[in-house]
MITIVO-707249 format. One record per residue (C-alpha): residue in one letter; y, z, x. Coordinates in steps of 0.2 Angstrom, whole numbers, plus 5000, padded with zeros to 4 digits. Example, Ala and Ser with C-alpha at 12.3 -4.5 7.8 and 13.67 -1.06 7.14 Angstrom:
<nodes>
A497850395062;S499550365068;
</nodes>
This chain:
<nodes>
M474252334984;M475652334971;S475852464958;G474752464943;T476252454932;L476452264935;S476052154920;S474352064919;S475151894925;V475851974941;Q474552094947;N474652084965;L475752024979;D474851854980;N475251814962;L477051864965;C477151744980;Q476451614970;K477851634957;L479051634971;A478351474978;L478451394961;L480251444959;C480651364976;G479751204971;S480651184954;A481351014953;T482751044940;P483951184936;L483151194918;E481351204925;L481951334937;L482751444923;E481251424912;L480051484926;L481151624930;A481351684912;K479451674909;T479051774925;L480351904920;H479551904903;A477851944910;L478552074922;T479452174908;Q477852174897;G478452044885;Q480352084883;P481451934878;V482351864893;V484051784890;L485151684902;Y487051664900;R488051534910;R489751594915;L491251474911;S492751454922;T493751544908;G492551694910;N491751664893;L489851654892;R488751524885;L486851534881;A485951424893;Y484051484891;C483051604881;Y481251654881;P480251674870;L481451584858;E480551624841;S480251804843;T482051834850;L482751744835;A481751854824;S482052024833;H483452014845;H484751894836;E486151994844;L485651934861;L485951754857;A487751784850;I488451864866;R490051774871;C490951864885;Y490551994899;E491252134888;D489852094876;L488552104890;A489352264897;T489152354880;S487352294877;D485852384883;L485252244893;Q484552264910;L485652134919;Y485452034935;E486851914943;L486451734947;E487551704962;G488351534965;E489151474981;H490751554978;E490651654962;V489351714949;W488451574941;G487851674926;Y486851824921;I484951844916;G484452004907;H483152084896;P483052244885;P482452394894;A480552394897;V479552554897;H478352484910;A479252354921;G478852284938;P479752364953;G481552324952;K481552254970;W480352124965;I481352074950;Q482952064961;L481951964974;L481451834960;V483251824954;D483951804972;I482651664976;A483151584960;S484951594964;Q484651514981;R483551374973;L484951344960;R486251314974;L485051194983;L484751094967;K486551094964;A486851024981;E485550894979;R486150834962;I487950834968;A487350724983;A486350604971;R487750594958;H489050574972;S488050424978;G488050354960;L489850384957;K490250304974;S489350144969;R490250144952;R491950184961;R491750024971;L491249924956;L492749994947;S493949954961;R493249774961;D493549754943;I495349824942;K496149654942;R494849574931;L494849704917;T496249684904;S496249864896;I495650034895;D494349984882;D493749844894;I493549984908;L492450084896;Q491449934890;H491049884908;H490750054915;G490350174901;T488450154901;S488350194919;W489450354917;C488350404902;N486750384912;I487450484927;F487850634916;Q486450604903;A487850594890;E487950494873;G489750464872;I491450454882;A493150474875;L494750434885;A496450504879;Y497850424887;Q499750414882;G499350464864;D497950334862;L496150374861;H494750254868;C492950294863;F491250234870;G489550274863;D489250424851;C490850524849;P491550634836;T492750554824;K494550514830;H495250644818;Q494150784826;L494550714843;F496450724841;H496350894834;Q495350954849;L496550864861;Q497950964853;Q497051124856;L496751074874;N498551034877;Q499151194869;Q497851294880;N498751224895;T497051204904;L497651054914;D496751114930;E495051164922;I493451094915;T493251144897;E491651154887;L492151114869;N491851204852;G491851174834;S491750994828;C491750934846;Q490351044851;G489350974865;G490850904873;L491550934891;A493350894894;A494150864911;P496050824914;L496650654920;S497950664933;V498750574948;A499750674961;N499750824949;A500550724935;P499450744919;L498950574911;G497750634898;W495950684896;L494150624899;L492850694887;L490950674888;F489850714874;R487950764872;Q487050784856;Q485750914862;P486151084870;L485151164884;L484151254870;P483851104858;A482851224846;L484451324842;V485551174837;A485251194819;N485751374819;T487551364814;T487951544818;L487551514836;Q488451354839;D489951424849;A488651524860;L487651374865;S487851284882;Y487651094883;W488051074901;M487451154918;P488851214930;L488451074943;E488650944929;A490351014924;S490951024942;M490550834944;I491450774929;I493150794939;D492650664951;V492350534937;A494050594929;D494950564946;D494150394947;I494650344930;A496450414932;V496650304948;A495850154939;I497050174925;T498550194936;A497950044947;H497649944931;E499449974925;V500149924942;V499149764941;H499749734923;L501549774928;N501449654943;R500749524932;Q502149544919;L503449544934;T502749384940;K502849304923;T504649364921;N505149304938;Q504249134934;R505149124917;L506849174925;E506549044939;G506148914925;L507748954916;A508748934932;H507948764936;T507648694918;D508748614905;P508448724890;L508548574878;T507448444886;K506348554897;C506648444912;W507548494928;N509448534926;R510848464936;Y510848614948;Y509048604953;T509048414954;E510448424967;L509448554977;V507848444977;M508948294982;E509648394997;D507948455002;L507248275002;I508748215012;H508448345026;S506548315026;S506848125030;I505748075015;S506247905008;F506547904989;A507347804976;M508547874963;L508747804946;M510147864934;F510147814916;D510947854900;I510647814882;D511647664876;D512847694861;F512347884860;K514047934854;K513747824839;I512047914835;N512848084836;D514248024824;T513047944812;Y511648064811;G512348224818;H512148324834;A510448394828;I509648224827;G510548184844;D509648324852;D508048274845;I508348094852;L508748174870;C507048274869;D506048124864;I506848014878;A506448154891;Q504648164885;L504447974884;V505147954902;Q504148094909;E502448024902;T502947854910;L503247924928;R502047954941;A501448134944;D502548164959;D504048084951;H505348204944;L506548194930;G508148294928;R509548294915;W511248264924;G512348304909;G512548244891;E511448094888;E511348054907;F509648084916;V509148064934;V507448004941;I506848044959;S505347934965;K504747974983;E504147844995;L504547684984;D505347524992;Q506647424982;D505347314973;A504247454967;S505847554962;L506447404952;K504847384943;L504847564939;A506647554932;N506247404921;R504647484915;L505647634909;C506847514900;R505447424891;C504647584886;V506147654878;E506547484870;Q504847474862;H504647654856;T504947694838;F506147844836;S506647954821;I508147844817;A508147664811;E509147594825;Q508247534841;L508647634856;T508947574874;V509447634891;S510447574905;I509947614923;G510747614940;L509547614955;T509847654973;L508847694988;L509147825001;K510047755016;P510247825034;G511647965034;D511747975015;Q512248135007;P511848184989;R513648134983;Q513447964990;L511847934981;F512447994964;E514047884966;R513047724969;A511747764955;D513247804943;Q514047634948;G512447544945;M512247624928;Y514047574924;L513747394929;A512147384919;K513147434904;M514547304908;A513147174909;G512547194892;K511547364892;N509647384892;Q509447334910;V509447384928;F510747364941;V510347394960;C511747464971;
</nodes>
């Protein structure tokens, strides 16, 4: 039988084994810590039991306290402990909660006159530490599964999403659910992007300034002050800092103390296993942002290349092909043995239009002619500006009769159109078809001769060469 000094709730070994079994069956870290604290409270004949979580900085945060009301009333100093030095100078009987590689935290109580055997208390703490490590492993596995699924979705969405705000809107709810958070903030390149319930941007910028000054780019930081309840993780790719990920909770692990302003900096809102998992989300987001920027830059590069290609191929005034590209297309068609007709035309008496109305009106006329002709051509016909008021039309796979009909249709279309000047405008067209052995120069010469003969014959007509 156990010593008679054991408290009434643990009077024999069977009761102690029941408590150990309950600890081993705890489903969550908070349930485990609550049961451990209540058991130690009974073993120490009603002494308050306080649990502190150890941060990576060495500071301590209050994670659990039992019983809360009487501790607040009679042992307020226990709730305000911030570091190990405070613990060492207190009169608490302390026990370490061992993590996988370091001390997870400390659980303690004031000295009890009639406490249970120290070896049983140490056994309870050791079993609780083991169960805590197992729960951490289980939760890490479950959250890794959730994060892996979210990572696949994020990778799939990179090309579809257009901004960091877009990323947060599509994935913020899932990240908040995984971490039981109410808000997310992303600080990147001096900009702040928020989702859900977060502190004000003024408060966030002030907190980010402190984080950058503290040079904690490789650490997870639990925040204080106006950003209390926040957890900050650095965003980085290949050790290059990009910014910060911040998650926010409204309730600490001890919600009843949230109204006590003197204890705000002592409260813990996050369990260690939660803090260790946020770095995975930070890495995913950093990679996603970088990939998004690469996609964006590639799109911009593609657009720039397309614009440059357009400038190289397009006449800047009329927006149809320029002479250089018209010659290239002509050479490609000749080498491909595709039959085609070539029409060369210019605007009759165009010099008189420029002299009478000025070159600005002349330019407008050129643009109007180009648009009118383009609308008249087939989808696979092509229009190019040869120079001045001269244009070239290339029509693939048309015989002489069909080409002549097309040329006459262009003449009538221009003749019947109402332009911005009083005079009626007409065009003269030279028409030629590709012949065996033709080179581009020969085609252009025949079309140019036909255009000349059309003008000599009275203008506003077609001449075949």
